[in-house]
C-alpha positions as CSV (number, residue, x, y, z in Angstrom):
1,S,-25.0,19.3,19.6
2,V,-28.0,17.0,20.2
3,F,-25.7,14.7,22.1
4,T,-23.6,17.3,24.0
5,S,-26.6,19.3,25.1
6,D,-28.7,16.4,26.4
7,N,-29.2,16.2,30.2
8,D,-29.5,12.4,30.3
9,P,-26.0,10.9,30.0
10,D,-27.3,7.3,29.9
11,L,-29.6,8.1,27.0
12,V,-26.6,9.7,25.2
13,K,-24.4,6.7,25.9
14,D,-27.0,4.3,24.5
15,A,-27.7,6.4,21.5
16,L,-24.0,6.9,20.7
17,T,-23.3,3.2,20.5
18,F,-25.9,2.9,17.8
19,A,-24.7,6.1,16.1
20,L,-21.1,4.9,15.9
21,K,-22.1,1.6,14.2
22,M,-24.5,3.5,11.9
23,H,-21.7,5.9,10.9
24,E,-19.4,2.9,10.1
25,S,-22.1,1.2,8.1
26,V,-22.8,4.3,6.0
27,L,-19.1,4.9,5.5
28,D,-18.8,1.4,4.1
29,G,-21.0,2.6,1.2
30,V,-19.6,6.1,0.9
31,P,-16.0,5.8,2.1
32,E,-14.9,9.2,0.9
33,N,-17.6,11.2,2.6
34,K,-15.5,13.8,4.5
35,P,-18.2,15.2,6.8
36,L,-19.1,11.7,7.9
37,I,-15.5,10.7,8.4
38,L,-15.0,13.7,10.7
39,A,-18.2,13.0,12.6
40,T,-17.2,9.3,13.1
41,A,-13.7,10.3,14.3
42,K,-15.1,12.9,16.7
43,T,-17.8,10.6,18.0
44,F,-15.5,7.7,18.7
45,C,-13.1,10.0,20.5
46,M,-15.8,11.6,22.7
47,Y,-17.5,8.3,23.4
48,S,-14.2,6.7,24.4
49,Y,-13.4,9.5,26.9
50,A,-16.9,10.1,28.3
51,F,-18.1,6.5,28.7
52,V,-15.1,4.2,28.7
53,Q,-12.0,6.0,30.0
54,I,-13.9,7.8,32.7
55,E,-15.5,4.5,33.8
56,A,-12.1,2.8,33.9
57,E,-10.8,5.5,36.2
58,R,-13.9,5.3,38.4
59,V,-13.6,1.5,39.0
60,D,-9.8,1.3,39.1
61,N,-9.5,1.0,42.9
62,E,-12.4,-1.4,43.3
63,D,-12.1,-3.7,40.3
64,Y,-8.7,-3.6,38.7
65,E,-9.5,-6.3,36.0
66,K,-12.6,-4.4,34.9
67,A,-10.5,-1.1,34.8
68,K,-7.8,-2.9,32.8
69,Y,-10.4,-4.1,30.3
70,L,-12.0,-0.7,30.0
71,R,-8.6,1.0,29.5
72,N,-7.8,-1.4,26.7
73,R,-11.2,-0.8,25.1
74,A,-10.7,3.0,25.4
75,F,-7.3,2.6,23.7
76,L,-8.8,0.7,20.8
77,L,-11.6,3.2,20.4
78,Y,-9.1,6.1,20.4
79,I,-7.1,4.4,17.8
80,R,-10.2,3.9,15.7
81,A,-11.0,7.6,16.0
82,R,-7.4,8.5,15.0
83,D,-7.6,6.2,12.0
84,Y,-10.8,7.8,10.8
85,A,-9.3,11.3,11.1
86,L,-6.2,10.1,9.3
87,R,-8.4,8.8,6.5
88,G,-10.0,12.2,6.1
89,L,-6.5,13.9,6.1
90,E,-5.4,11.3,3.5
91,L,-8.4,12.3,1.3
92,N,-7.4,16.0,1.6
93,H,-3.7,15.3,1.0
94,P,-2.9,12.0,-0.8
95,G,0.2,10.5,0.8
96,F,-0.4,12.2,4.1
97,K,-0.3,8.9,6.2
98,E,3.1,8.0,4.8
99,L,4.5,11.5,5.1
100,I,3.5,11.9,8.8
101,K,5.3,8.7,9.6
102,K,8.5,9.9,7.8
103,D,8.4,13.6,8.7
104,H,5.6,14.8,10.9
105,K,6.7,18.5,10.6
106,A,6.6,18.4,6.8
107,A,3.1,16.7,7.0
108,M,1.9,19.7,9.1
109,V,3.2,22.2,6.6
110,I,0.9,20.9,3.8
111,T,-2.2,21.1,6.0
112,T,-4.7,24.0,5.7
113,K,-7.4,25.7,7.7
114,E,-9.9,23.2,6.2
115,D,-7.9,20.4,8.0
116,V,-8.2,21.9,11.5
117,P,-11.2,19.7,12.7
118,L,-9.5,16.5,11.4
119,L,-6.2,17.5,12.8
120,Y,-7.7,18.2,16.2
121,W,-9.6,15.0,16.5
122,C,-6.7,13.0,15.1
123,G,-4.2,14.5,17.5
124,A,-6.6,14.4,20.5
125,S,-7.3,10.7,19.9
126,W,-3.6,9.9,19.3
127,V,-2.6,11.6,22.6
128,A,-5.6,10.2,24.5
129,A,-4.6,6.7,23.5
130,L,-1.4,7.2,25.3
131,T,-3.2,8.3,28.5
132,V,-4.8,4.8,28.8
133,D,-1.8,2.7,27.7
134,K,1.5,4.4,28.6
135,S,3.3,1.1,28.1
136,N,2.5,0.8,24.4
137,L,5.9,1.6,22.9
138,Q,4.5,1.8,19.4
139,V,2.1,4.5,20.2
140,M,4.6,6.2,22.6
141,S,7.0,6.5,19.7
142,E,4.3,8.1,17.6
143,L,3.5,10.8,20.3
144,P,5.3,13.6,18.3
145,M,2.9,13.0,15.5
146,G,-0.2,13.5,17.6
147,V,1.4,16.5,19.5
148,S,2.3,18.1,16.2
149,M,-1.3,17.9,15.0
150,V,-2.6,19.6,18.2
151,Q,0.2,22.3,17.9
152,R,-0.8,22.9,14.2
153,V,-4.4,23.4,15.3
154,L,-3.3,26.1,17.8
């Protein structure tokens, strides 16, 4: 809430870049800290949208190469967010990452109310990655996995 309620977006942007790397550094020492995993996934997703994807859309007509670079960066940040959320889901349900690849519907059945925040940020990040790189066939083929997570949250 400190970040989302601030009225200075540039200050938030600068602070978030530090926070993201700090989260990753701390997670390196406590890799199974579920609240920190969730915070890291959520923050990467929000940062990617608010400060990278939106900027790519803003400059698209005037500087295509910069927009292309920013879209690729947003894609990678969304995937990083997704992977952190998957890590949390894997901690809650060992074997989850393999199960979702094989049968995303069965993977959703084993999730619980406790998983809702991780499911939301994982699904949102997965689907958002597609919005910035629609030509990525690997991620496109995984769309049902991300969508099933968002549907499960609902």
